N, C-alpha and C positions, 0 to 999 in steps of 0.2 A: 504494500500500500504506500503510495507516494503522496506527499503533501507538497504542493507547489510552493516555490519560494516567492509567492506574490502576497506580501503582507499588507499591501494597500487595501485589499478587500477585507483582510482580517481586522483592520482598524475599526470598521463599522461594527463588526461582531464583538469586538473586545468590550465595548461599553455594555452590550446586552448581557455579556457573561460576567461582568464585574461582581454582581451580587452572588453569583454561583461560586466564583473563585474564593470569595470570603469563607466559604464552607468547604473548599477543596481540600484543605489540609487541616483537619481537626486533629490537634496534637494527641499523639499516643504517649502514654506515661513514660516510655523508655526509648521509642524508636523515631518518632516524628520530629521533623525540624520545622522551625517557623518559616512561613512562606517567603519572607524577605531573604532569609539565609539561602533558600533554594534558588531564588531569582538571581542572587549574586553569584552563587555557585555555577549556575547555567551560563551566565554572562561571561564568567572567567574561563570556565572549562571549554566552552564552545566558541568563545570570542565573538559574541553576538550582542545586539542591543537589548535594552530592557523590553522593548516592544516584542522582539523575537522571543525572548525568554518567557514573557507572559503567554504568547501564542503557543509556545512549546508545552507549558503546563496545561493549557486548555486541551491541546492535542492528546497529551498523556491521559488526562481524565476521561476524555471521550473514547479513546482507544480501549481503556480498561472497562468502561461501562458497556460498550458494544460487545466486547468479548464475554463479559459476565452475563449479559442478556442472552447470548447464545447458549451458555452453560445452563441457564435457567430453563430455556425452551427445550434443550436436548434432554434434560432430566424429567420434564413435566409429563405426567400421564395424559395430559390433554393434547400433546403434540403427536401428529400422525407419524407412522413409521417412515414414510417417504420424506416427510419434512425433516425428521431427525437425521436421516442419511444426508440430506442436502446441507443441513447445518453443520454436521460433523466435517464434511468436505470443505465447507466455507471456513470454518474455524481453524482447521489445520493449515489451510492455504494462506489465510489472511493474518493469523495471529501467532503461529508457532514457527520457530526456526526450522525444525525438522520433525515430521510426524512421528518417527521412531526414535530419534535422538533426543528430542526434548522430553523432559520427564515431569510427571505430576505425582505428588504424594497425597495419600489418603489416610485418614485416621478415624477412629471411632472411640466411643466410651467403652465398648465391649472388649477391645484388645489394646494391649500396651504398645505393640510394635506398629510402627508406621510403615505402610506399604508404598512402594514406588512403581509406577507404570509408565511406559511410553505414552506420549500424548494421545496417539491414535487408539491405543488400548483403553486408556482412561475414558475417553469420550464414548467409545463403544459400550463399555461397561455402564457408564452413566445413562446411556440411552436405553439400556435393558433393565434398569431398576424397576420399571413398572411391570416386569414379569413376576416379581415377588410382591411388590407394593401396589395396592389398589390406587393409592394417591401418593404422589411424590411432589415435594416442594423444595426448591433450592433457591435461596435468595442471598444477596449481598447487601450489607448496610452501606448505602452510598453516601451517608453523612459522615462516615468514619473512614478516612483514607490517610495513611501516613507514608511519606516518601523519604528515602535517604539520599545522600549526596551522589553525584555522578562520578564514576571512576573510568579513566581512560585506559585503553589497552591497544596493543599493536595488532593490526589486522592479521599478520602472520600467525600470531598466537591463537586467534580465532579459528583459523584453519587447522591448527594443531589439535583442537578439541574434536576434530572429526567432522565438522559441518562443511557442506559443499556450498558453492556459490550459485546454486540453481535458482535462487530467488532474487538475484541482482545485488547481493551484498557486495560491499567494496566501496572505497572512497578514494578521492584523488590524493589525499595525504596519508593513506594506508593506516588510518587510525579509526578505532571504534570506541564505543562507550557502553558502560553498563550502569544500571541502577536498580533499586528494589522498591517495591510498594507493599504495604500490608493493608488488608481489609478483612473484616469479619464476614464469615459465611454461615448461614443457617440452613440446616437440612432437616426435613421431616418426612418420614414415610410411614404410612398406615397399611397394615397387611391386607392383602387381597381377600383372604379367607375370613378375616375378622377386622373390620376397620376401626374397631374400638381399641385395638392393640397397635400402638404407634411407637416409633423410635424418633428421637429428636436430639440433635446436638448443635453446638456452635463451635466453629473452628476459625482461628486466626490464620489466614492464608498469606503467604509471601509470594508475590509475583516478581520474578527476576527477569529483567529485560536487557537486551542488547540493541544498539542502534548505531547507524553510521550517518554521517552528513555527506550529502551529495549536492551537485549543482541544482537538482530539482527539489531539494529539501532534505528531509530525513526519512529513513526507513527503519522501522522498529519491529522487533519480534520478541516473543517470550521464549526463553531457553529452559526455564524450570519454574514450577509452582510447588512451594513447600507447605507442609502442614505444621505450623509452628506451635499450636496449642489447641486442644479440644476440651471443651467443658460442657456441663449439662445445662447451665444457665448463663445468659449473656452478661458481660460486665454492665455496670450501671449506665455507661455512657454510649451504649450501642443498642440498636434495634428498639429505640423508643417509639412509641406510638405518636 
């Protein structure tokens, strides 16, 4: 997915999004950074203006929300099988570095060990949850989002991780960047044979991104999603009605 480097049009959108940006980075007790720190970090690391840094934060937020909306629809018992297959293909193509190389962790209250699956396997398993559960709900709290600083790496090191350049990765200065975001996920499934028996948990998910700067803009993908913590009840500052 390419974002054109035409920030003149973004100027008009920035004012509309200003009130959303105010809630874009709700501080996490241990991980989140104040928005101004992130803006300065982006300006310094990417050598861009404040306007571009603001646009970049908007792009990150929208990218994450679109991807998570796909997760919600793939998991839902209300989504048809054909639509789920289309969403899986779209999500792998648009959001992950590598369908089998990118990894997603899952956890639950019932087991102590965290399981790791290739992204393609994870999404397929997610789509099949309604084989056991009569109703499936997976949501993210979009008022709680924390982001860490950007880290630069050499593009040659990226290739050493085993990823291919099939999606147009690469930049003129041979540099790439990584950063992480945390959000809370809620999962609830009620059994098909008895919908009064339900399982529910809340997991703090870490989304780990890589991106490169190109003349056309930036290109971003997820290389892993981690399950950082799973609890039976949400913290007081998330999933508020």
